[in-house]
C-alpha positions in Angstrom: -26.5 29.5 72.7 -25.5 34.1 71.9 -22.2 35.4 72.1 -22.7 36.5 75.9 -23.7 33.1 77.2 -20.7 31.4 75.8 -18.7 33.8 76.9 -19.6 34.1 80.1 -19.2 30.0 80.1 -15.7 30.7 78.5 -14.1 32.9 82.3 -16.7 30.5 84.9 -14.0 28.1 82.7 -10.3 29.7 82.7 -11.8 31.1 86.7 -12.0 27.8 87.6 -8.9 26.6 86.4 -6.5 29.2 87.6 -7.9 29.5 91.2 -7.8 25.0 91.0 -11.9 25.1 92.1 -14.8 22.5 91.3 -17.5 23.7 88.8 -20.1 23.3 91.7 -17.6 26.5 93.8 -17.2 28.0 90.9 -21.2 28.6 90.5 -21.8 29.1 94.4 -18.9 32.5 94.0 -20.6 33.2 91.0 -24.4 33.1 92.8 -23.6 34.3 95.7 -21.2 37.7 93.9 -23.1 38.2 91.1 -20.7 37.3 89.5 -22.6 36.4 86.2 -24.4 39.4 85.5 -21.5 41.6 86.0 -19.3 39.7 83.1 -22.6 40.2 80.7 -23.3 43.4 81.7 -19.4 44.7 80.7 -19.1 42.0 78.0 -18.2 44.3 75.7 -15.1 45.4 78.1 -14.5 42.3 78.9 -14.2 40.6 75.7 -11.4 43.0 74.7 -9.2 41.7 77.5 -6.4 39.0 78.7 -7.4 36.7 80.1 -5.5 38.1 83.3 -6.9 40.9 83.7 -10.6 39.2 82.6 -9.7 37.5 85.9 -8.0 40.8 88.3 -11.4 42.0 87.4 -13.5 39.4 88.4 -11.9 39.0 91.6 -12.3 42.7 92.5 -15.5 42.6 91.7 -16.0 39.4 94.3 -14.0 41.5 96.5 -16.5 44.5 96.7 -19.4 42.1 96.9 -18.0 40.5 99.6 -19.7 41.2 103.0 -16.4 40.8 105.2 -14.1 42.6 106.4 -12.1 44.7 104.0 -9.0 43.8 105.1 -9.8 40.3 104.6 -8.2 39.2 101.4 -9.4 37.5 98.3 -7.0 34.8 98.8 -8.4 33.9 102.5 -11.8 33.4 100.5 -9.9 31.1 98.4 -8.4 29.4 101.0 -11.8 29.2 102.8 -14.2 27.7 100.3 -11.4 25.7 99.0 -10.4 23.8 101.9 -13.3 24.1 104.4 -17.0 22.7 103.7 -19.0 26.1 102.8 -22.9 26.3 102.8 -23.4 23.0 101.0 -19.7 23.0 99.6 -18.0 19.9 99.2 -14.5 19.6 100.6 -11.8 19.4 98.6 -8.8 19.8 100.4 -6.9 22.2 102.3 -4.7 25.4 102.7 -1.9 25.4 100.8 -4.3 23.4 97.8 -5.1 26.8 96.5 -2.9 28.7 94.1 -3.4 31.9 93.3 -4.0 33.6 89.0 -0.2 33.6 88.9 0.2 30.5 89.8 1.7 31.0 93.3 0.9 28.9 96.5 -1.5 30.6 98.8 -1.0 28.7 101.7 
């Protein structure tokens, strides 16, 4: 396994933990919004960033890629995938179960 692939897996895991998502939810999110391609393309830049900056870059990328109204926050989207069935993602709980990157409840 090359270093870029290892870093992608690392990014997926820190994102999963920070956003309190399942592996399946992270895979769906990364697939839907081409996050894996983004991480691999900008590996050199992201690799040298702090964890909070990596997470923010991923969230910024997802926000830019989403096909929803621009005034709907990423918080809303994360609540949606964490609390409801969404395109085959197993229901994992209700609103208030997701924490933001800073650790605060978003529900």
